[in-house]
Structures are given as C-alpha cells and as structure tokens.
C-alpha positions in Angstrom: 0.0 0.0 0.0 1.3 3.4 -0.9 0.6 6.7 0.8 -2.1 9.0 -0.7 -1.1 12.1 -2.5 -0.7 14.3 0.6 2.8 13.5 1.8 2.8 15.1 5.2 2.4 12.4 7.9 1.3 12.6 11.5 4.1 12.9 14.0 5.8 9.5 14.4 3.6 7.7 11.9 6.2 7.7 9.1 7.1 4.0 9.0 6.6 1.8 6.0 3.4 -0.1 5.4 5.0 -3.5 5.4 6.7 -2.9 8.8 3.6 -1.5 10.5 0.9 -3.2 12.5 -1.2 0.0 12.7 -2.4 1.9 9.7 -3.8 5.4 10.1 -5.8 7.2 7.4 -8.1 10.1 7.0 -11.7 10.1 5.8 -12.4 13.9 5.2 -16.2 13.7 4.8 -19.0 15.8 6.3 -21.7 15.3 3.8 -24.5 14.5 6.3 -23.6 17.0 9.0 -26.8 18.4 10.3 -25.6 21.6 12.1 -22.1 23.0 11.5 -19.9 21.4 8.8 -16.1 21.4 8.8 -15.0 18.0 9.9 -13.6 17.2 6.5 -10.6 19.5 7.3 -9.7 17.7 10.6 -7.2 15.1 9.4 -5.1 17.4 7.2 -4.9 20.1 9.9 -4.2 17.5 12.6 -1.2 16.3 10.7 0.3 19.7 10.6 -0.4 20.6 14.2 0.8 17.2 15.5 4.4 18.5 15.3 3.6 20.6 18.4 3.5 17.3 20.3 6.2 15.0 21.7 6.4 11.4 20.5 6.6 10.3 24.1 3.5 9.7 26.2 4.0 10.2 30.0 0.5 8.8 30.4 1.3 5.3 29.0 5.1 5.5 29.3 5.4 4.6 25.6 7.0 6.4 22.6 5.8 6.6 19.0 9.5 6.2 18.0 9.4 2.7 19.5 6.5 1.4 17.5 5.7 1.1 13.7 2.7 3.1 12.4 2.0 3.9 8.8 0.1 7.0 7.9 -1.6 6.3 4.5 -2.9 9.9 4.1 -6.4 11.0 3.3 -8.8 9.3 1.0 -10.0 11.5 -1.9 -13.8 11.5 -2.1 -16.3 12.6 -4.8 -18.5 15.4 -3.7 -22.2 14.7 -3.2 -22.2 11.0 -3.3 -22.5 9.6 0.2 -22.8 5.9 -0.8 -19.7 6.1 -3.0 -17.8 7.6 -0.1 -18.9 4.8 2.2 -17.9 2.2 -0.4 -14.4 3.7 -0.6 -13.9 3.7 3.1 -15.1 0.1 3.3 -12.7 -1.0 0.5 -9.7 0.8 2.0 -10.4 -0.6 5.5 -11.0 -4.1 4.2 -7.6 -4.1 2.5 -5.9 -3.1 5.8 -7.7 -5.8 7.8 -7.0 -8.5 5.2 -3.3 -7.7 5.6 -3.7 -8.4 9.3 -3.2 -4.8 10.3 -5.3 -2.5 12.5 -7.1 0.4 10.8 -7.2 3.7 12.8 -9.3 6.3 11.0 -9.4 10.1 11.4 -12.8 11.6 10.5 -14.7 13.3 9.2 -18.2 13.1 10.6 -19.4 10.1 12.5 -21.0 8.3 9.6 -17.6 7.3 8.3 -17.5 4.8 11.2 -20.2 2.7 9.6 -18.2 1.3 6.6 -15.0 0.9 8.7 -16.9 -1.2 11.3 -18.5 -3.2 8.5 -15.1 -4.1 7.0 -13.7 -5.1 10.4 -16.8 -7.1 11.2 -16.4 -9.1 8.0 -13.3 -10.7 9.6 -14.3 -10.5 13.3 -17.8 -11.8 13.6 -17.7 -11.7 17.4 -16.9 -7.9 17.3 -17.8 -5.5 20.2 -18.1 -1.8 19.9 -17.1 0.8 22.5 -18.8 4.1 21.6 -17.7 7.3 23.3 -19.9 10.2 22.4 -22.2 13.0 23.6 -25.0 11.8 21.3 -26.9 8.5 21.1 -26.6 8.3 17.2 -29.5 5.8 17.4 -32.1 7.3 15.2 -33.7 5.1 12.6 -33.5 8.0 10.2 -32.8 11.7 10.2 -35.2 13.7 8.2 -36.0 10.6 6.2 -32.3 9.7 5.6 -31.1 6.4 7.0 -27.4 7.1 6.4 -26.5 10.0 8.7 -24.1 10.9 11.4 -27.2 10.8 13.6 -28.0 7.2 12.7 -24.6 5.6 12.5 -24.7 3.5 15.7 -28.3 2.3 14.7 -27.0 1.2 11.4 -24.1 -0.7 13.1 -26.7 -2.4 15.3 -28.5 -3.5 12.2 -25.8 -6.2 11.6 -24.2 -6.4 15.0 -27.3 -6.9 17.1 -28.1 -6.7 20.8 -25.5 -6.7 23.7 -22.5 -5.9 21.5 -22.5 -2.1 21.6 -21.4 -0.2 24.7 -22.1 3.5 24.8 -20.4 6.0 27.2 -20.8 9.7 28.0 -24.1 10.0 26.2 -26.0 13.2 27.2 -28.1 14.1 24.1 -30.6 12.4 21.9 -34.4 12.0 21.4 -36.3 10.3 24.1 -37.1 7.5 21.8 -33.4 6.8 21.3 -32.8 6.5 25.0 -35.8 4.2 25.3 -34.7 2.0 22.4 -31.2 1.8 23.9 -32.6 0.2 27.1 -33.5 -2.9 25.0 -30.7 -3.0 22.5 -27.4 -1.4 23.6 -25.6 -0.9 26.9 -25.8 2.9 27.4 -24.1 4.9 30.2 -25.3 8.5 30.5 -23.0 11.4 31.1 -19.9 9.6 32.2 -17.6 6.6 31.4 -18.3 4.9 34.7 -18.3 1.1 34.6 -15.8 1.0 31.8 -13.3 -1.1 33.8 -16.0 -3.7 34.4 -16.9 -3.7 30.7 -13.3 -4.3 29.8 -13.2 -7.3 32.1 -16.5 -8.6 30.6 -15.3 -8.4 27.0 -12.0 -10.1 27.8 -10.0 -11.1 24.7 -12.9 -10.6 22.2 -12.1 -8.2 19.3 -13.2 -4.6 19.9 -13.7 -1.6 17.7 -13.3 1.8 19.5 -15.1 4.9 18.1 -14.5 8.2 19.8 -16.7 11.1 18.9 -14.6 14.0 20.3 -17.7 15.9 21.4 -17.8 13.6 24.3 -15.4 16.1 25.8 -16.9 19.2 27.5 -16.9 22.3 25.2 -14.6 24.0 27.7 -12.0 21.4 26.7 -13.1 20.9 23.1 -15.1 23.7 21.5 -14.0 22.8 17.9 -16.9 20.5 16.9 -20.1 20.8 14.9 -22.6 20.0 17.6 -21.6 21.3 21.0 -23.1 19.7 24.1 -22.3 21.1 27.5 -21.7 18.7 30.4 -19.0 16.5 28.8 -16.1 14.7 30.3 -12.7 16.2 31.0 -9.4 15.5 29.2 -8.2 13.7 32.4 -11.3 11.5 32.1 -10.4 10.7 28.5 -6.9 9.7 29.5 -8.5 7.3 32.1 -10.5 5.9 29.2 -7.4 5.3 27.2 -5.7 3.7 30.1 -8.6 1.4 30.7 -8.9 0.1 27.2 -5.2 -0.5 26.6 -5.5 -4.1 27.5 -8.3 -4.9 25.1 -7.9 -6.7 21.8 -8.5 -3.6 19.6 -8.8 -4.5 16.0 -10.0 -1.1 14.7 -10.6 2.4 15.9 -11.5 6.0 14.9 -11.7 9.5 16.2 -14.3 11.8 14.6 -16.1 15.2 14.7 -13.2 17.6 15.0 -14.2 20.8 13.2 -10.9 22.8 13.6 -12.1 26.1 12.3 -14.6 26.6 15.1 -11.7 26.9 17.5 -9.3 29.4 16.2 -7.0 29.0 19.2 -6.0 25.6 17.9 -6.7 24.0 21.3 -9.3 21.5 20.0 -6.9 20.3 17.3 -4.2 19.9 19.9 -6.5 17.9 22.1 -7.5 15.7 19.1 -3.9 15.1 18.2 -3.0 14.1 21.7 -5.9 11.7 22.0 -4.9 10.1 18.7 -1.3 9.6 19.9 -2.6 8.0 23.1 -5.1 5.8 21.3 -2.5 4.5 18.9 0.0 3.8 21.7 -2.8 2.0 23.7 -3.6 -0.2 20.6 0.0 -1.2 20.0 0.8 -4.6 21.4 3.9 -5.3 19.2 7.5 -5.6 20.4 9.3 -2.3 20.1 11.2 -1.8 16.9 
C-alpha cells in the first residue's frame, strides 16, 4: 500500500506499510452533517499541528518512536455521493484488515465509522463496539435519511445486534433513542463509569473503538459541529485510554473535530494528543 497524495504524515507515523501493524488514514467527509460542517478539514490540519506534540506519552510511558505506524494519508472522495464515499472507506479498511493490520481512521463526521466497522466485522464476527460520544446516534432515520451521522450506531446495530454495543458519555438524543437503547445497547449516561467492568467482561474478544470527540466538554473541546455542555474532562479521556489499553482492539477511529470553530487551535491539539494516546494503547507489538 502506498501513501495517498498528501505527503505530510502525522508525527511519528512515518514508517513503511510492510513494517507497520497499525495503519492510520483520514476520511475527510462531512456530507450528512446536520448543524455546523467542517470535519472534512480535521485530518489534514491535525497532521500539521501534530508537530507541536512530543512522541513520548507520559500517560502510558510509551513512545511513538518505538512502534511502527503507517500514515496512509487522506482518501479522496467525490462530492455529493455519500454511498460512494462509504464504499471507498469500506474497501480501504478491508484491504488493511485483510493484511492483518489494524485500521485507525481520522474523521470526518461520525457516519464514516459505519463502513469501517462493516469491514472489520467481515473478519471478526464476534466484534464488540465501544462508543464514546455526547450523542446517542441511534435514530432510525434523520429527516428521512437512514445514512446519517445521527443514525450511525443504529446502522451498526442492524448487523451487530443486541448486547454488542457499549455507549459512554451520552447526554443528548431523542427520548425514543434512550428508550430504544434500554433494550438493544448498553448505554451509560453522562460519564464513562463502569468501563473497567466492561473491559473485564469483554475479555479477549475483538473490539472496535469509536471516539466522537464531542464527548469532551466544550470548555476542553469547542471545535466541533454540535456542542453539548456537560461533557467529560481531558483527564477522564486519559483514564478511558488507560482502561482500554488491555483490550484486543482490531479497529478504531476518532471523529467530529471541526478545527475552524476553535481558532485558538486548542481543540486540534486535544484531538492530536488523543490520537497519539489511542495508537499507543492499541499497540501490542514488540518495540522496533
């Protein structure tokens, strides 16, 4: 696999594909955003801003220089064709998974998670989802459209089924979504409490992690399309990363950074740091 046309890589993700267990790529799509667009700019801006970080994580005591990660760049999408975009993400993710590597995607709006999960599920039929978000994303449709960032977890449930999706930090959604979740997903309102117990329950089963960055409080992360007060702190997010590091993570994504809504650059810096920590938590390989 070659890198896409954009040659700038995220800090520390400049290894060769053949040598890397983890493959990072961008899906710059926000075609179903229902409020403020702009997530399509996240991955490219994150790459540039990542050079304000260090490669070393004092949280996990690991360094990006000691692992092999390949940054494949951003996929190039046609405008106005959501289904084609989803097909492209599915195909790209499928190639990564078939090569026994772990896809880590930078969104983009949350709908991009759907085809990535579908591709991972093709190989791992006993897959679990850990979903960190402010929003339920469980609508059957949004204004008549079944493919939307507001329906993405419902569409994943369509093929994954009951008791395989754990949701944390949820504080916004229609009443019907919360009622539906009582029967079909395991939803935790407002916080990530109980995550340690969930990790023990899942054990060695394959897991896909999807982090909608608006789970963070707007005081920490204002650069997103749909702001929801009452979110978790950055410290809380680092605890999440620490708790999931022992899981068998076979795919992951972070989504919903809209960098231009935070001209200070703080939100982008937060997203970059979370991506660094997530990748280091996923890595189980011997240091290179």
